[in-house]
N, C-alpha and C positions, 0 to 999 in steps of 0.2 A: 444197170437198171433196165427193166424190161416191162412191157405191157403184159398183163395177165388177165385171166377171167373174161367175163362177158363185156364186150365193148359196144359202143354206139357212136352216133355222129356228133355227140356233144361231150361225152365224158369217157375216160378210160381209167383203169386201175394200174398203177405202176408199183413194182416191188423191187427192193434192193437189200442186199446184205451188208454193204460197205458202210453206209451211214444213214442216220435218220433224215427224213425229209423236213424241210422248214415250211411253215404255213406261208402261203402266198409267193413262194419262189416259182420261177419260170423254168420250164423244161421244153425240150424239143424232141419229138418222136421221129426217129430216123426212117422215115418211109418216103422215098423220093416219088413214088407213085401218087402220093397225096400232097406233094410239095412240102414235106417236112412240117407237119402241123405243130403249132405252138400251144402250150397250155400252162395253166396256173394251178398250183396245189391249193385245194380248198378244204381238204380234210386229210389228216394223217394219223397213223397209229404205228406203234412198235410192239412186236410180240417177243417176249423174253422167255427163254427156256427155263429160268429159275423160278418163275411165278406161274400160278394157275391163272388161266384166262378162259374166257368163253368165246370161242370162235363164232358162235351164232350171232353175237352182237358186234362183230367187227365189220370192217369195210368189205372184207371178202369172207366167204364161207369155208368150211373145212374141206370141201371137195377141191377147192383151188390149191390149198396146201398139199393135198394128196397128189394132185396132178403135178405140182412142182417137184415134189420129192421123187416121183416116178420118172419124170422126164429130164429135169434139170438138176437133180440132186440137192434141192433145197430141203433141209431137214430142220424143222423148228425145234426138234428135241436136242439138236446139237448147236444151232446157231441162232442169233437174234435175227429177226426178219422185220423190215421196215416197209410199210405199205402207205400209199398215197392215192387219194382220189384227185384226178387232174381234170379240170374243166378246160376244154379247148377254147382258145380265144376267137376262133372263127369256126363256123359250122362247116363240116365236110360232108361230101355226098354219100360216102360209104364208110362203114365202121373201120377202125384201125385193126389191123391183123394182130391177134395175140402172139406174143413172143417177140414183137418188134423191139429193137433196142431203143433206149431213151438216154439223152445226154443233157448237160447244162448248155445253155446258149451263149453265144457271143453277143455283145451289145448291139451290133449292127443287125443281127438277126431278129431282134425284138424291138428295136428302137421305134418303129412305126406304131407299135401298140402302147409305148410308154411316153413318148414325147409328142405332144400335139400343138406345139407352137415354139416360136423363138423367144428366148428368155427376156430379151430387151424390149419386146413388143407384147409381152403377156404377163400374167400374174404368176410369180414364182411363190408357191404357197408352202412348200415343204419338200420332204424326201419320201419317195415310194419305198415302202418297207420291203425287206428281203431282196433288195437289188444291189447290195454291197459287192456281190461277186461280179457285177456288170460294170462297176464304176471305172475300173482300169481301162476299159475300152471306150469310154466316153470321149467326145471331142472336148477341147479346152473351153469352148463356149458354154458347156453345161457344168463345168467343175467350179467349186467354190461359190455356188449361188445361194446356198441355204444352210447357214449354221443352225445347229440344234441345241436345245436346252433339255438335258436329261438329268433328272434327280438333282437339279440345281447346278449342274456342271455344263459348261459350254463345250460343245463338240463340233468338229469340222464335219462338213457334209460327207456322208458315208454311203451314198447310193445315188440313184437317178433322181434328179429334181422333179417334183410334180409341177407341171406347167399348164396353166389354164388360159386359153386364148379367149379374151372377151369377144372377139369378132364372131366366134361360134355361137354366141348368144342370139345373134340374128335369126338363127334357125332353131336353137334350143334355149329359149329364154328362161331367166329367173333362177334364183339360187335360194335354197333353204339351209339354215345352219341349226342343227338340233343337238341338244345335250343338256344333261342335268347340272345342278350346281357343283362347281369344282371340276367339271369335265374338261375345261379348256375351251368352251364355246366362245366366251368373251375374248379370250386370247386369240382364237382363230378369226373372229370377226375383226379384231384389230389388224391382223396380218392382211386380210382382204382389203381393208381400207388403206393400209400403207401402200399396197401394190396399186390400188386405183389412183392414189396420189402420184405414184411413180410415173404413171402413164398420163397424168393430168386429165383424167376422165371426170367430168362434172358429176358430183355425187351429193345428194341431200340425205342427211342422217338425222333421225329423231332419237335422242339419247335421254331416256328417263332416269339414268343412274349418274349423270354428270361425270362420266369417266372416259368418254371418247374425245380426249384432247391429246395432242401429239407434240408437246414441248419437252416432256421429261424423258430421259434416257435411263434404261435399266442399269442398276449399280454394277452388274456383272457383264455388261456389254463389252465385247472385245474392242480394242482401239481400231478406229476406222470403220467399224461395222455400220454405224449410222452414216450412210453415204449421201443422204439427201437433207436439205434444209426444209423439214416438214413444216416449220413455222410459217414459211412463205406459201405453202400449198394448202392450207386449211384455214377456215374461219369458224369461230364458235360464237353463237348468239344465244341469249336467254330470252325466251318468249315472255312478253310482258315488260321487258326492260329494253332490250336491244332491237327486237322486231315485234311486229304485231299486225293489226289489220287497220288499214285506212278506211274508216267508216264511209267516207264519201265515195269510195270506189265500189261499194257493195251494191249490187242489184238486189231485187227482192228475193230472188232464188238463193243468192249467197247468204243474205241475212237470215232467211228461214233455216238454212243449213246450220248456221252458227248457233242460233237460238235453240234449235232442236238438239244440237250437240251438247249444249249446256245442260239441257234436260228435255226429255221428249215433249213435243208440242201436240196439243189436241187439235181437232179439226176446227174448233172455234178460234183458237189462237192463230192458226194458220190463216184463216179467213180475215181475222183482225189485222194481222201484219200486212196482208195483201191490200187491204183497204186503206191502211194508214201510212205505209211507207211510200215516199216519193223519191224520184230520181234525184241524185246529188244531195240527199239529206246528209247532214253531219250528225254526229252522235248527239250534239246539243239540241239540234232542231227536232230530231226524232224522239229522244227521251223526253224533251219538253212537251211534245205533242202527247206522248203517253201519259205523263204526269197530269197534264191539264185534263185529259180524258178521264183519268181516275177520279180527279176532284169533281168533275162535272157529273159523273155517274154516281158517286157517293152523295153528292148534293141533291141529285134527282131521285134518290130512293124514297119511295113512299109518296112521291109528288107527281106520279104519272110518267116518270122516266125523264132522262136528260134530253136536251135539244141538240140540233146541229150535228156535229161530227160524232157525238156519242150515241146517236139514235140507232138502235138495232144491234149494238155490240154489247155482249154480256160483261158485267164488271169483272167476273172471275177470270175471263179470258184476258182482259187487259191487264189485270194484276199479275197473271202468270207471265205475260210478256215483260212487264216491268221488272219482276223478280229475276228473270233470266238475263235481261239486258244489264241490270245492275251487277249481277254476279260476274259477267264477262268484263264489265268496266272496272270493277274492283280488282280483278286479276291483272289489270293492265293491258288487256288485249287490244284496246282501241287507242293506245298511246303512241304507236309507231306504225310502220308499214313493212312490206316484204321487199322493198327495193334493195336493201343490203344482200338479201339471199339471191335475188335475181342477178345482181352484179357479180357476186362470188361465183355463181354457176356459169355465167357467161365468160368469166376469166379462167374457167377450167379448174376451180378449186373445190376441195371437199368442204361442204358446208354443214356444220353440226348445229342443230337446234336443240337446246336443253330446256327442261322444265318439268314440273310434276306431270304424271302420266295423264291425268284427266285433261290438263291444259294442253298438252301436246296432242292429245287425241282431237280436241276441238280445233286447234290451230292446223293440224295436219290435214283435216278435211278441207280447209280453205286453201292453204298454200299449195298443197299437192294438186288439188283440182285446178287452181289458177295456172300453175306452171305446166301441167299436163295439157291444158287447153291451148296454151301458147305454142307448145311443141306440135300439137295435133293440127292447129290452125295453119301453122307454117307448112307442114307436110301436105295437108289437104290442098293448100294453095299451089304447091309444087305439082301435085297430081293434076290440078286443073289448068296448069301452066299460067298461073296468075302470080303477080308479085305478092310477097308476104314478108312479114317481119321475122327475121331469123331468131330462133331460140334453139340452143344446142340439145342434142340427146343427153340424157342423164340417167343415173342410177338412183333409185330410192331405197334407203336402208332403214330398217327399224329393228331395235332390240325389243324384247318382250312383245313379239309380233302378235301373239294370241290376244293381247289387249286391244290391238288396232283392228284386227280382222277375226273376231271370235266366231266359233262355230255355235249355231243355235240361237243367237240373238244379235241385235243390231248394235253397232258402235259408230261414232261419228265418222271415222275414216274408212270404215269397212267398204262402203260402196265404191269409193274411188280406187282403193287397193284391188278390189275384185275386177274393176274395169281395166286397170293396168295389167293385171294378171292375164286377162283374156285377150286384150287388144293392144297392149303396150308395145309388143314386138314390132308391129307395123309402123310405129312412130318413133322407135328408138328409145323407148323408156322401159327400164328393167328393174326388177325387184331383187333385193337381198333381205330375206326375212329370218331373223334369229329368234329362237324361242326354246324355253326349257320343256314346254308341253306341246308337242306337235299334235297330240290328240285334240287339243282345244282350239287349234287353228282351223279356220273355215275350210271345208273340204274342197270347194271350188278352187280356192287359192292354192292349197296343198297339191292338187292334181296338176297345176300349171308349173310347178317348180321342177324344171328338167334336170337340175343338179342339186343333190342333197348331201350335205356334209354331216355325218352322224357321229357325234362324240359319245362318251359314256352315258348310257341311259339305263335306268334301273326299273322304272315302272312298267309293269307288264302291258298296260293299255297303250303306252307310248311305243313300246317295242312292237306290238301288234300293228299299230299304224305305220311304223317305219317299214315293216316287212311287206305290208300291202303296197306301199308307195315306192319301193326300191326293189332291186334284184339281189338283195342280201341273201346268201344261202342260210340254211338252218344253222350251220356251224358258226357263221359270222354273227348271226343274230344272238346265238347263245353266248358269244363273247362280249356282247355290248355292255353288260353290267360290270365287266372286269377290265375294261380298257384303261390304260394309263391316261392321266391328264395330258392332253395334247395329241393323243392318238385319235385318228378318225377314219371312218370308212367314207369315201367320196363316191357316191353312186351317181353317175352322169351319163346322159344320153350322148354326150360328146365322145366319151370313151367307149360307150357301149357295154360297160360292165362296172362293177364296184372295185375301187382301187384303195388299198390300205395305205394311209399316209401319216407320217409324223410331221405335224405343222412346225414350220421353222421358228426360230427364236425371233420375237418381235424386236424391232429397232427402237420402239418407244414404249412407254409404260403408262398405266393409269396413274393419275395423281392420288388415287385412293389405295395405294399398294401397301401402306404400313400395316403390319400385323396388329390387330386390335389389342392383343395382350401385351405387345411391346408398348403400344400407346398407353394402355392402362398403367403399366409399370412406370412409364415416364411421368404420367400425371401424379401418381402416388409420390414420386420423388419430388416433383415440383411443389405439391401441397405440403410435403414434409419440410422442405427447405423454407417455404413461406411461413409455415407455422413456427419454425425455429427462429426465424428472423423476428417474428412478432413477440414471442414469449421469452426469447433468450435473455434480453436485458433484465426482465423481471425475475427470471429464474436465478440469474447470477447474484441477485441480492440475497436470495435465500440460501445459496450454497447447497446444503443438504436439506431436503424437505420430505414430508411423509403425507400419508392419506389425510391425516387430521388437519393439515395445513392447506388442503386443496380449496376449501371455502375461502380462505384469505387470499389465495392466489387468484381465484375467479374475481374477487372484488378488485384486486389491483389491476387485472386485465380489463375489467369493465371501465375503470377510470380512464383507460387509454382507448376506449371505444370498441373493445373486443369482448363480445358476450358469449360465455360458455356456461353450460350446466356442469356440475361436478362430474357426472358420469361421462359427458362428452369430453371434458378436459382430461379425465383419466384415460379414456380411449386414445386421445391424441398423444398423450405422453407415452403410452405404451408403444405407439407407432414410432416415436422418436427413439425408444429403446431398441426396437427392431432395426431401425436405420443406423444405430450405432452412435447416436448423438447423446444419449443419456445412459447412465448405469442404474440398474434397479436391483435392490436387495430387499429381502423380507426379514424384518427384525421383530420378534415377539408377535408374529402374525400380522404386522403392519408393513406395507410397502414403503420403501424409501427410495428417493430419486436423487441423482447427482449428475451435474453436467460433466461430460468428458472434457478433458483438457483439449483446447483447440476448437471445441464445438461452438 
């Protein structure tokens, strides 16, 4: 392998006749004067003498091949030639000299670029692709850390593990996980959360899909692979049932935020809440005051207006408050408090809050703001050298993040997420935001995500956003629509470049992993068996029966409380034929049915 063509301080072209180059493999340029620069293959091509090709569209032009033939006896008419564009991992001061030899590295020569933390103290997320040739030189502490699931088959780790040190988030905060449906985005998010549980990092998760629980083990999980008791490291709560908002703890600002989250408030409604809410109000006292005011205003219409508390407050504003308050109450928001969440986070547990997306958005605006203020107040007290109530640093995680912090319009939780994105690093509060549509995520938030995991993405607008927000090359961006499920590009300021990674096999699985078509087949079988149990004794009386007797059969079934039309009964009987419980013959144009023996 040799450097050819025009070189600069960032990229070189390498050519070889012995073998094709692999995307993302690492190479070393044998130039001691430049301290042996290391590089990564970011684009590769092979020129074959048996096929026509256009050199003008290749990585190198025809003048390079001519020079190679004249000086080094490379002849594309006689041999295959393999070409790679290599991006240097570190910028050099002067260009590499053309003609310099290139070789494959040993692990220790590139370990500082690949391994950024100790596996027991960091998140082990997967395996760096195209590093299998380096695995033999790895220390034992890095081996056997990440099993892979490829095409449904479990494989042992075949390269260098991708290790993400969460301590580095103090300098480069916040993580984005992007990918379309079926790309492995949710699978990757689960692996992130398993690793956070491993380190007992307090984590608050909003789960609108009811799938982020960690009690089930994948059916193909190898023995001993699930090495942690995840049941002891996470808590799951449903908003409106297990957790909610203690109305008595709300100040006027919090109440306004919740009512506005239920549906936007007008200026009149805001003024009315500020006038009517009193410290330490319960839901009963405040809603009663609102109801009494509505009654007073309705009774005063046409009579010069209501007196006392109602004076000066429009009826429409009070009714708007009443509707929003009742909506939150019916959803169960005021039936509990957030103490279970606080306790779980203080215990270093991963805390999952589940519910419909609109309800999570409302609740997230309150609980996130409350917990963030507790953490901020504690750190501010430390800065002032005053005593404060300790609250731990924590990670905030949302799936469908574009619903919580959308671009172009407001959402209940958007303001607190933006605040954490911009200032959370100072207080030890970090974000992991997962979404299928990065284009729809608020741009201020997206700009603060210093690490982005990009799974398969098809939409051109999303790819354009990703290219703007990462250092993905043109070739890597072109590959995004074709990535396998579970493959990702991790663009991180911590690594200083984009790293291709195969996410490791998860140690737990979603409770919703059953294939819907398998479920459908099972339900068809259950219904078929249930129908046979119902009609079997009646059919046995008939022995052989035909279409003309279906009316009599419906009457007999009706006497037992089972109502069918003739057409519905015929359809169900044909289903039993398909299931093998009945035999069907056609005699003189009329269908005849007979129970199979043993049915």
